[in-house]
N, C-alpha and C positions, 0 to 999 in steps of 0.2 A: 773622188776616185772610185772606180768600180771594185767590187769584191771579186778578185780573180780566183781565190782558193776553191770555191765550189765548181768552177769551170774545169779544174783539173780532175774532178771526180766523174766527169762524163766519160763513158766508155770510149776508148780510143784516143783520149786527149793526150797530146804530147807537150803542149805549152799553151799558156794564155797570156794575153798582153793588153795593155791600154796604151794608146798613142794619141798625140795631138792631131788635129785636123791636117797638119802639114806632114804627118808621118813620123815625127820624132817620138821615139819610145819613151813613155813616161813610167811604166811599171810592167813587170812581167813575172811569170812563174814558169819554171820548166820542170816537167815530170822527171823523177829519178829514172835513169836509164835511157833517157832521150838523147839523141846526138845533136840536138839543137843548142844554140848558144845565144847570148844576148845580142851578139853581132848579127847573127842570122835573123833573129826576131826583129831587129832594127830594120833590116832590108825588107822583110815581110811587111812590116808596118808601113814603110814608105810605099811599097807596091800597092797595099790596100788603100792608102790615102789617094794615090794616083788613080786607081780604078774607081773609087767612090766618086772622085771628081769627074771622071769621064762618064760614069753612069748618070750623074746628075745632069751633065750637059746633054746627054742623049735623051733622058726622060723629059727635060724641059723642051728640047727641040721637037720631040715627038708630039708633045701636047700642043705646041705652037703651030706645027705644020699639019696636024690632023684634027679631026673632031673627037678624038679619043682622050679621055682624062682619067686620072687616078694613078698615073705612073710616077708623078713627082709628089713628094720627094722620094728619091732612092735612099733607102735607109738600111739596107742589109743585102749582102750577097755571099755566095760561096764560090770559091775558086777551087776546082777539083784538079789535082795533079795526078801523076802516075802512082806514087806511093802514099802521099799525104795530101791533105786539103786544108784550106783555111776558111773559116766562116767569120765574118765581121759585121758588126752593126754600129750605127752612129749613136752617139750620146751627146747631143748638142754639137759642140765643136770637137768632140773626141771620138775615138774609135775603140771598140772593145772586140777582141778577136780570140779565136781558139784554133790552134793547129791540131789536126787529128790524123790518125793512121786510117787509111782507107779501108782496111780489112775489118775494122770493128766500129766504125762510126755509124751514127744514126742521124741523118740530116734534119729530121723533124725535131729531135731532141736538141741538137746544136742550135737550130734556129731559135727555138724558144729560150734556151739558156742564155745566148748572147743578148737577146732582146730584154731579158730580165736582169742581167748582170749590173 
């Protein structure tokens, strides 16, 4: 299991979660004052698993159809929304993610943090 507690210390962090490769929520932490819930994080986790699967298909297809390499495996992405975003990274068959407020997030810090969680 990932250590989610340090992820909540990232500026702008609203919640952190770990999910199975199928998107099932395995563990989560929600920052005090956040309007997120376990149910919402469950939906976010499923969306992240689906997007990671699509990204993997795209990177493998790109490498097969072109002479370009180094895209596969897809192991991390950030989905930026209007008010908040989610950064997620793979951990073998699991995903670790952080939901952040767009006003105070630092994407470089988030990328490194989920990669090390």
